[in-house]
mmCIF file of the N, C-alpha and C atoms, coordinates in Angstrom:
data_MODEL
# 
_entry.id   MODEL 
# 
loop_
_atom_site.group_PDB 
_atom_site.id 
_atom_site.type_symbol 
_atom_site.label_atom_id 
_atom_site.label_alt_id 
_atom_site.label_comp_id 
_atom_site.label_asym_id 
_atom_site.label_entity_id 
_atom_site.label_seq_id 
_atom_site.pdbx_PDB_ins_code 
_atom_site.Cartn_x 
_atom_site.Cartn_y 
_atom_site.Cartn_z 
_atom_site.occupancy 
_atom_site.B_iso_or_equiv 
_atom_site.pdbx_formal_charge 
_atom_site.auth_seq_id 
_atom_site.auth_comp_id 
_atom_site.auth_asym_id 
_atom_site.auth_atom_id 
_atom_site.pdbx_PDB_model_num 
ATOM 1   N N  . MET A 1 1  ? 107.540 90.792 75.697 1.00 0.00 ? 1  MET A N  1 
ATOM 2   C CA . MET A 1 1  ? 108.600 91.061 75.272 1.00 0.00 ? 1  MET A CA 1 
ATOM 3   C C  . MET A 1 1  ? 109.481 90.297 76.494 1.00 0.00 ? 1  MET A C  1 
ATOM 4   N N  . THR A 1 2  ? 108.799 90.324 77.715 1.00 0.00 ? 2  THR A N  1 
ATOM 5   C CA . THR A 1 2  ? 109.703 90.016 79.033 1.00 0.00 ? 2  THR A CA 1 
ATOM 6   C C  . THR A 1 2  ? 109.731 88.564 78.467 1.00 0.00 ? 2  THR A C  1 
ATOM 7   N N  . LYS A 1 3  ? 108.130 87.542 78.855 1.00 0.00 ? 3  LYS A N  1 
ATOM 8   C CA . LYS A 1 3  ? 108.973 86.448 78.878 1.00 0.00 ? 3  LYS A CA 1 
ATOM 9   C C  . LYS A 1 3  ? 109.852 86.132 77.405 1.00 0.00 ? 3  LYS A C  1 
ATOM 10  N N  . ARG A 1 4  ? 110.775 87.301 77.232 1.00 0.00 ? 4  ARG A N  1 
ATOM 11  C CA . ARG A 1 4  ? 111.563 86.668 76.478 1.00 0.00 ? 4  ARG A CA 1 
ATOM 12  C C  . ARG A 1 4  ? 112.765 86.921 76.451 1.00 0.00 ? 4  ARG A C  1 
ATOM 13  N N  . TYR A 1 5  ? 112.674 87.662 77.667 1.00 0.00 ? 5  TYR A N  1 
ATOM 14  C CA . TYR A 1 5  ? 113.958 88.972 78.143 1.00 0.00 ? 5  TYR A CA 1 
ATOM 15  C C  . TYR A 1 5  ? 114.626 87.350 79.570 1.00 0.00 ? 5  TYR A C  1 
ATOM 16  N N  . LEU A 1 6  ? 113.365 86.848 79.706 1.00 0.00 ? 6  LEU A N  1 
ATOM 17  C CA . LEU A 1 6  ? 113.563 85.792 80.853 1.00 0.00 ? 6  LEU A CA 1 
ATOM 18  C C  . LEU A 1 6  ? 113.944 84.534 80.380 1.00 0.00 ? 6  LEU A C  1 
ATOM 19  N N  . THR A 1 7  ? 113.166 84.163 79.214 1.00 0.00 ? 7  THR A N  1 
ATOM 20  C CA . THR A 1 7  ? 113.938 83.005 78.570 1.00 0.00 ? 7  THR A CA 1 
ATOM 21  C C  . THR A 1 7  ? 115.418 82.946 78.298 1.00 0.00 ? 7  THR A C  1 
ATOM 22  N N  . GLU A 1 8  ? 115.742 84.078 77.925 1.00 0.00 ? 8  GLU A N  1 
ATOM 23  C CA . GLU A 1 8  ? 116.781 85.086 77.011 1.00 0.00 ? 8  GLU A CA 1 
ATOM 24  C C  . GLU A 1 8  ? 117.926 84.374 78.238 1.00 0.00 ? 8  GLU A C  1 
ATOM 25  N N  . HIS A 1 9  ? 117.881 85.518 78.866 1.00 0.00 ? 9  HIS A N  1 
ATOM 26  C CA . HIS A 1 9  ? 118.436 85.251 80.804 1.00 0.00 ? 9  HIS A CA 1 
ATOM 27  C C  . HIS A 1 9  ? 118.793 84.223 81.091 1.00 0.00 ? 9  HIS A C  1 
ATOM 28  N N  . ASP A 1 10 ? 117.881 83.104 80.776 1.00 0.00 ? 10 ASP A N  1 
ATOM 29  C CA . ASP A 1 10 ? 117.794 81.991 81.740 1.00 0.00 ? 10 ASP A CA 1 
ATOM 30  C C  . ASP A 1 10 ? 117.066 82.023 82.961 1.00 0.00 ? 10 ASP A C  1 
ATOM 31  N N  . VAL A 1 11 ? 116.041 82.954 83.109 1.00 0.00 ? 11 VAL A N  1 
ATOM 32  C CA . VAL A 1 11 ? 114.571 82.842 84.167 1.00 0.00 ? 11 VAL A CA 1 
ATOM 33  C C  . VAL A 1 11 ? 114.277 81.608 85.053 1.00 0.00 ? 11 VAL A C  1 
ATOM 34  N N  . ALA A 1 12 ? 114.713 81.345 85.785 1.00 0.00 ? 12 ALA A N  1 
ATOM 35  C CA . ALA A 1 12 ? 113.040 80.827 85.484 1.00 0.00 ? 12 ALA A CA 1 
ATOM 36  C C  . ALA A 1 12 ? 111.328 81.341 85.614 1.00 0.00 ? 12 ALA A C  1 
ATOM 37  N N  . PHE A 1 13 ? 110.183 81.194 85.341 1.00 0.00 ? 13 PHE A N  1 
ATOM 38  C CA . PHE A 1 13 ? 109.792 81.861 85.349 1.00 0.00 ? 13 PHE A CA 1 
ATOM 39  C C  . PHE A 1 13 ? 108.537 81.314 85.626 1.00 0.00 ? 13 PHE A C  1 
ATOM 40  N N  . GLU A 1 14 ? 107.342 81.849 86.222 1.00 0.00 ? 14 GLU A N  1 
ATOM 41  C CA . GLU A 1 14 ? 105.862 79.862 86.250 1.00 0.00 ? 14 GLU A CA 1 
ATOM 42  C C  . GLU A 1 14 ? 104.774 81.381 85.283 1.00 0.00 ? 14 GLU A C  1 
ATOM 43  N N  . GLU A 1 15 ? 104.190 81.294 84.353 1.00 0.00 ? 15 GLU A N  1 
ATOM 44  C CA . GLU A 1 15 ? 103.018 81.271 83.541 1.00 0.00 ? 15 GLU A CA 1 
ATOM 45  C C  . GLU A 1 15 ? 101.954 81.268 84.323 1.00 0.00 ? 15 GLU A C  1 
ATOM 46  N N  . HIS A 1 16 ? 100.846 82.869 84.181 1.00 0.00 ? 16 HIS A N  1 
ATOM 47  C CA . HIS A 1 16 ? 99.498  82.596 83.945 1.00 0.00 ? 16 HIS A CA 1 
ATOM 48  C C  . HIS A 1 16 ? 98.763  83.342 82.918 1.00 0.00 ? 16 HIS A C  1 
ATOM 49  N N  . ASN A 1 17 ? 97.982  82.463 82.454 1.00 0.00 ? 17 ASN A N  1 
ATOM 50  C CA . ASN A 1 17 ? 98.100  83.093 80.936 1.00 0.00 ? 17 ASN A CA 1 
ATOM 51  C C  . ASN A 1 17 ? 96.641  83.022 81.298 1.00 0.00 ? 17 ASN A C  1 
ATOM 52  N N  . ILE A 1 18 ? 95.886  84.839 81.155 1.00 0.00 ? 18 ILE A N  1 
ATOM 53  C CA . ILE A 1 18 ? 94.420  85.182 81.193 1.00 0.00 ? 18 ILE A CA 1 
ATOM 54  C C  . ILE A 1 18 ? 93.624  84.396 81.182 1.00 0.00 ? 18 ILE A C  1 
ATOM 55  N N  . ASN A 1 19 ? 94.084  84.307 80.151 1.00 0.00 ? 19 ASN A N  1 
ATOM 56  C CA . ASN A 1 19 ? 93.359  83.612 78.919 1.00 0.00 ? 19 ASN A CA 1 
ATOM 57  C C  . ASN A 1 19 ? 92.611  82.321 78.833 1.00 0.00 ? 19 ASN A C  1 
ATOM 58  N N  . GLU A 1 20 ? 93.112  81.418 79.740 1.00 0.00 ? 20 GLU A N  1 
ATOM 59  C CA . GLU A 1 20 ? 93.154  80.553 80.307 1.00 0.00 ? 20 GLU A CA 1 
ATOM 60  C C  . GLU A 1 20 ? 93.062  79.503 82.231 1.00 0.00 ? 20 GLU A C  1 
ATOM 61  N N  . GLN A 1 21 ? 93.753  80.767 82.593 1.00 0.00 ? 21 GLN A N  1 
ATOM 62  C CA . GLN A 1 21 ? 93.751  80.510 83.686 1.00 0.00 ? 21 GLN A CA 1 
ATOM 63  C C  . GLN A 1 21 ? 92.313  82.153 84.298 1.00 0.00 ? 21 GLN A C  1 
ATOM 64  N N  . PRO A 1 22 ? 90.899  81.863 83.791 1.00 0.00 ? 22 PRO A N  1 
ATOM 65  C CA . PRO A 1 22 ? 91.180  83.275 84.092 1.00 0.00 ? 22 PRO A CA 1 
ATOM 66  C C  . PRO A 1 22 ? 90.224  84.010 85.301 1.00 0.00 ? 22 PRO A C  1 
ATOM 67  N N  . GLU A 1 23 ? 91.004  82.690 86.412 1.00 0.00 ? 23 GLU A N  1 
ATOM 68  C CA . GLU A 1 23 ? 90.193  82.919 87.613 1.00 0.00 ? 23 GLU A CA 1 
ATOM 69  C C  . GLU A 1 23 ? 91.284  83.884 88.316 1.00 0.00 ? 23 GLU A C  1 
ATOM 70  N N  . TYR A 1 24 ? 92.841  84.216 87.571 1.00 0.00 ? 24 TYR A N  1 
ATOM 71  C CA . TYR A 1 24 ? 93.733  85.482 87.552 1.00 0.00 ? 24 TYR A CA 1 
ATOM 72  C C  . TYR A 1 24 ? 93.053  87.102 87.972 1.00 0.00 ? 24 TYR A C  1 
ATOM 73  N N  . ILE A 1 25 ? 92.380  86.877 86.485 1.00 0.00 ? 25 ILE A N  1 
ATOM 74  C CA . ILE A 1 25 ? 91.990  88.514 86.785 1.00 0.00 ? 25 ILE A CA 1 
ATOM 75  C C  . ILE A 1 25 ? 91.932  89.525 87.260 1.00 0.00 ? 25 ILE A C  1 
ATOM 76  N N  . ASN A 1 26 ? 91.255  87.782 88.343 1.00 0.00 ? 26 ASN A N  1 
ATOM 77  C CA . ASN A 1 26 ? 90.225  89.578 89.827 1.00 0.00 ? 26 ASN A CA 1 
ATOM 78  C C  . ASN A 1 26 ? 91.091  89.282 91.053 1.00 0.00 ? 26 ASN A C  1 
ATOM 79  N N  . TYR A 1 27 ? 91.716  88.235 90.834 1.00 0.00 ? 27 TYR A N  1 
ATOM 80  C CA . TYR A 1 27 ? 93.485  88.788 91.313 1.00 0.00 ? 27 TYR A CA 1 
ATOM 81  C C  . TYR A 1 27 ? 94.742  89.827 91.598 1.00 0.00 ? 27 TYR A C  1 
ATOM 82  N N  . LEU A 1 28 ? 94.784  89.876 90.510 1.00 0.00 ? 28 LEU A N  1 
ATOM 83  C CA . LEU A 1 28 ? 94.693  90.887 89.314 1.00 0.00 ? 28 LEU A CA 1 
ATOM 84  C C  . LEU A 1 28 ? 95.249  92.051 90.388 1.00 0.00 ? 28 LEU A C  1 
ATOM 85  N N  . LYS A 1 29 ? 93.320  92.433 89.521 1.00 0.00 ? 29 LYS A N  1 
ATOM 86  C CA . LYS A 1 29 ? 92.633  93.416 90.001 1.00 0.00 ? 29 LYS A CA 1 
ATOM 87  C C  . LYS A 1 29 ? 92.691  93.482 91.280 1.00 0.00 ? 29 LYS A C  1 
ATOM 88  N N  . SER A 1 30 ? 92.315  92.728 92.053 1.00 0.00 ? 30 SER A N  1 
ATOM 89  C CA . SER A 1 30 ? 92.069  93.273 93.645 1.00 0.00 ? 30 SER A CA 1 
ATOM 90  C C  . SER A 1 30 ? 93.529  93.287 94.367 1.00 0.00 ? 30 SER A C  1 
ATOM 91  N N  . ASN A 1 31 ? 94.318  93.310 93.710 1.00 0.00 ? 31 ASN A N  1 
ATOM 92  C CA . ASN A 1 31 ? 96.365  94.063 93.856 1.00 0.00 ? 31 ASN A CA 1 
ATOM 93  C C  . ASN A 1 31 ? 96.774  95.046 93.052 1.00 0.00 ? 31 ASN A C  1 
ATOM 94  N N  . GLY A 1 32 ? 96.146  95.899 92.574 1.00 0.00 ? 32 GLY A N  1 
ATOM 95  C CA . GLY A 1 32 ? 95.995  97.311 91.614 1.00 0.00 ? 32 GLY A CA 1 
ATOM 96  C C  . GLY A 1 32 ? 96.151  97.392 90.509 1.00 0.00 ? 32 GLY A C  1 
ATOM 97  N N  . PHE A 1 33 ? 95.886  96.118 89.338 1.00 0.00 ? 33 PHE A N  1 
ATOM 98  C CA . PHE A 1 33 ? 96.854  96.081 88.247 1.00 0.00 ? 33 PHE A CA 1 
ATOM 99  C C  . PHE A 1 33 ? 96.107  96.164 87.512 1.00 0.00 ? 33 PHE A C  1 
ATOM 100 N N  . GLN A 1 34 ? 96.291  96.904 86.453 1.00 0.00 ? 34 GLN A N  1 
ATOM 101 C CA . GLN A 1 34 ? 95.437  97.224 85.074 1.00 0.00 ? 34 GLN A CA 1 
ATOM 102 C C  . GLN A 1 34 ? 96.156  96.678 83.632 1.00 0.00 ? 34 GLN A C  1 
ATOM 103 N N  . SER A 1 35 ? 97.673  96.166 83.775 1.00 0.00 ? 35 SER A N  1 
ATOM 104 C CA . SER A 1 35 ? 97.906  95.786 82.544 1.00 0.00 ? 35 SER A CA 1 
ATOM 105 C C  . SER A 1 35 ? 99.214  94.989 82.425 1.00 0.00 ? 35 SER A C  1 
ATOM 106 N N  . LEU A 1 36 ? 98.917  93.826 82.267 1.00 0.00 ? 36 LEU A N  1 
ATOM 107 C CA . LEU A 1 36 ? 99.419  93.159 82.378 1.00 0.00 ? 36 LEU A CA 1 
ATOM 108 C C  . LEU A 1 36 ? 101.021 93.374 81.223 1.00 0.00 ? 36 LEU A C  1 
ATOM 109 N N  . PRO A 1 37 ? 102.779 92.062 81.069 1.00 0.00 ? 37 PRO A N  1 
ATOM 110 C CA . PRO A 1 37 ? 102.180 91.207 82.259 1.00 0.00 ? 37 PRO A CA 1 
ATOM 111 C C  . PRO A 1 37 ? 102.784 91.764 83.906 1.00 0.00 ? 37 PRO A C  1 
ATOM 112 N N  . VAL A 1 38 ? 102.769 90.881 84.377 1.00 0.00 ? 38 VAL A N  1 
ATOM 113 C CA . VAL A 1 38 ? 102.472 91.697 85.758 1.00 0.00 ? 38 VAL A CA 1 
ATOM 114 C C  . VAL A 1 38 ? 103.870 90.265 85.843 1.00 0.00 ? 38 VAL A C  1 
ATOM 115 N N  . ILE A 1 39 ? 104.207 91.233 86.476 1.00 0.00 ? 39 ILE A N  1 
ATOM 116 C CA . ILE A 1 39 ? 105.328 89.740 87.935 1.00 0.00 ? 39 ILE A CA 1 
ATOM 117 C C  . ILE A 1 39 ? 105.681 90.055 89.207 1.00 0.00 ? 39 ILE A C  1 
ATOM 118 N N  . GLU A 1 40 ? 105.613 89.210 89.474 1.00 0.00 ? 40 GLU A N  1 
ATOM 119 C CA . GLU A 1 40 ? 105.441 88.978 90.463 1.00 0.00 ? 40 GLU A CA 1 
ATOM 120 C C  . GLU A 1 40 ? 107.139 88.026 91.498 1.00 0.00 ? 40 GLU A C  1 
ATOM 121 N N  . ILE A 1 41 ? 107.665 88.946 92.256 1.00 0.00 ? 41 ILE A N  1 
ATOM 122 C CA . ILE A 1 41 ? 109.233 88.330 93.164 1.00 0.00 ? 41 ILE A CA 1 
ATOM 123 C C  . ILE A 1 41 ? 108.814 88.382 94.045 1.00 0.00 ? 41 ILE A C  1 
ATOM 124 N N  . GLU A 1 42 ? 109.490 86.687 94.654 1.00 0.00 ? 42 GLU A N  1 
ATOM 125 C CA . GLU A 1 42 ? 109.000 86.903 96.021 1.00 0.00 ? 42 GLU A CA 1 
ATOM 126 C C  . GLU A 1 42 ? 110.222 87.830 96.573 1.00 0.00 ? 42 GLU A C  1 
ATOM 127 N N  . GLY A 1 43 ? 109.717 88.833 97.837 1.00 0.00 ? 43 GLY A N  1 
ATOM 128 C CA . GLY A 1 43 ? 110.925 89.816 98.433 1.00 0.00 ? 43 GLY A CA 1 
ATOM 129 C C  . GLY A 1 43 ? 110.902 90.634 96.929 1.00 0.00 ? 43 GLY A C  1 
ATOM 130 N N  . GLN A 1 44 ? 110.565 90.472 96.217 1.00 0.00 ? 44 GLN A N  1 
ATOM 131 C CA . GLN A 1 44 ? 110.021 92.362 96.695 1.00 0.00 ? 44 GLN A CA 1 
ATOM 132 C C  . GLN A 1 44 ? 108.807 92.536 95.761 1.00 0.00 ? 44 GLN A C  1 
ATOM 133 N N  . PRO A 1 45 ? 108.521 94.151 95.664 1.00 0.00 ? 45 PRO A N  1 
ATOM 134 C CA . PRO A 1 45 ? 107.329 94.799 95.218 1.00 0.00 ? 45 PRO A CA 1 
ATOM 135 C C  . PRO A 1 45 ? 106.471 94.034 93.772 1.00 0.00 ? 45 PRO A C  1 
ATOM 136 N N  . ALA A 1 46 ? 105.920 93.639 93.621 1.00 0.00 ? 46 ALA A N  1 
ATOM 137 C CA . ALA A 1 46 ? 105.457 93.243 92.230 1.00 0.00 ? 46 ALA A CA 1 
ATOM 138 C C  . ALA A 1 46 ? 105.190 94.641 91.111 1.00 0.00 ? 46 ALA A C  1 
ATOM 139 N N  . PHE A 1 47 ? 105.563 93.721 89.827 1.00 0.00 ? 47 PHE A N  1 
ATOM 140 C CA . PHE A 1 47 ? 105.555 95.511 89.291 1.00 0.00 ? 47 PHE A CA 1 
ATOM 141 C C  . PHE A 1 47 ? 104.820 94.669 87.539 1.00 0.00 ? 47 PHE A C  1 
ATOM 142 N N  . SER A 1 48 ? 103.804 95.546 86.798 1.00 0.00 ? 48 SER A N  1 
ATOM 143 C CA . SER A 1 48 ? 103.744 94.996 85.395 1.00 0.00 ? 48 SER A CA 1 
ATOM 144 C C  . SER A 1 48 ? 104.329 96.338 84.434 1.00 0.00 ? 48 SER A C  1 
ATOM 145 N N  . GLY A 1 49 ? 104.413 95.347 83.095 1.00 0.00 ? 49 GLY A N  1 
ATOM 146 C CA . GLY A 1 49 ? 104.797 96.023 82.261 1.00 0.00 ? 49 GLY A CA 1 
ATOM 147 C C  . GLY A 1 49 ? 105.562 95.077 81.628 1.00 0.00 ? 49 GLY A C  1 
ATOM 148 N N  . PHE A 1 50 ? 106.673 95.635 81.328 1.00 0.00 ? 50 PHE A N  1 
ATOM 149 C CA . PHE A 1 50 ? 107.998 95.443 80.446 1.00 0.00 ? 50 PHE A CA 1 
ATOM 150 C C  . PHE A 1 50 ? 109.191 96.693 80.802 1.00 0.00 ? 50 PHE A C  1 
ATOM 151 N N  . ARG A 1 51 ? 109.921 96.020 82.086 1.00 0.00 ? 51 ARG A N  1 
ATOM 152 C CA . ARG A 1 51 ? 110.624 97.671 82.532 1.00 0.00 ? 51 ARG A CA 1 
ATOM 153 C C  . ARG A 1 51 ? 112.102 95.890 82.923 1.00 0.00 ? 51 ARG A C  1 
ATOM 154 N N  . PRO A 1 52 ? 112.794 96.460 81.889 1.00 0.00 ? 52 PRO A N  1 
ATOM 155 C CA . PRO A 1 52 ? 113.567 95.467 81.443 1.00 0.00 ? 52 PRO A CA 1 
ATOM 156 C C  . PRO A 1 52 ? 114.842 96.060 82.759 1.00 0.00 ? 52 PRO A C  1 
ATOM 157 N N  . GLN A 1 53 ? 115.472 97.042 83.315 1.00 0.00 ? 53 GLN A N  1 
ATOM 158 C CA . GLN A 1 53 ? 115.895 97.170 84.368 1.00 0.00 ? 53 GLN A CA 1 
ATOM 159 C C  . GLN A 1 53 ? 115.538 96.796 86.366 1.00 0.00 ? 53 GLN A C  1 
ATOM 160 N N  . GLN A 1 54 ? 114.614 96.880 85.776 1.00 0.00 ? 54 GLN A N  1 
ATOM 161 C CA . GLN A 1 54 ? 113.720 95.180 87.564 1.00 0.00 ? 54 GLN A CA 1 
ATOM 162 C C  . GLN A 1 54 ? 114.684 94.235 86.374 1.00 0.00 ? 54 GLN A C  1 
ATOM 163 N N  . LEU A 1 55 ? 113.860 93.706 85.353 1.00 0.00 ? 55 LEU A N  1 
ATOM 164 C CA . LEU A 1 55 ? 114.441 92.251 85.477 1.00 0.00 ? 55 LEU A CA 1 
ATOM 165 C C  . LEU A 1 55 ? 116.223 91.630 84.579 1.00 0.00 ? 55 LEU A C  1 
ATOM 166 N N  . GLN A 1 56 ? 116.577 93.364 84.523 1.00 0.00 ? 56 GLN A N  1 
ATOM 167 C CA . GLN A 1 56 ? 117.456 93.426 84.794 1.00 0.00 ? 56 GLN A CA 1 
ATOM 168 C C  . GLN A 1 56 ? 118.597 92.991 85.795 1.00 0.00 ? 56 GLN A C  1 
ATOM 169 N N  . ALA A 1 57 ? 117.751 93.337 86.994 1.00 0.00 ? 57 ALA A N  1 
ATOM 170 C CA . ALA A 1 57 ? 118.169 93.164 89.071 1.00 0.00 ? 57 ALA A CA 1 
ATOM 171 C C  . ALA A 1 57 ? 117.601 91.032 89.172 1.00 0.00 ? 57 ALA A C  1 
ATOM 172 N N  . VAL A 1 58 ? 116.652 91.185 88.004 1.00 0.00 ? 58 VAL A N  1 
ATOM 173 C CA . VAL A 1 58 ? 115.948 89.449 88.463 1.00 0.00 ? 58 VAL A CA 1 
ATOM 174 C C  . VAL A 1 58 ? 116.958 88.348 87.560 1.00 0.00 ? 58 VAL A C  1 
ATOM 175 N N  . ALA A 1 59 ? 117.661 88.984 87.086 1.00 0.00 ? 59 ALA A N  1 
ATOM 176 C CA . ALA A 1 59 ? 118.673 88.850 85.378 1.00 0.00 ? 59 ALA A CA 1 
ATOM 177 C C  . ALA A 1 59 ? 119.534 87.941 86.436 1.00 0.00 ? 59 ALA A C  1 
ATOM 178 N N  . GLY A 1 60 ? 120.523 89.738 87.271 1.00 0.00 ? 60 GLY A N  1 
ATOM 179 C CA . GLY A 1 60 ? 121.342 89.001 87.534 1.00 0.00 ? 60 GLY A CA 1 
ATOM 180 C C  . GLY A 1 60 ? 123.164 89.600 86.565 1.00 0.00 ? 60 GLY A C  1 
# 
């Protein structure tokens, strides 16, 4: 849902698939995340899960 939301609102993003890039699993765990997706936006706190209000703020 998050990926679809960003795409539909023309928000550029970089995707890291943990099935294809398992090295990201340790990175996410070391930063306290236990669920996906994780959204990292420069200058803002990272968050996980589908959060429409936070995504709307990114989409403008």
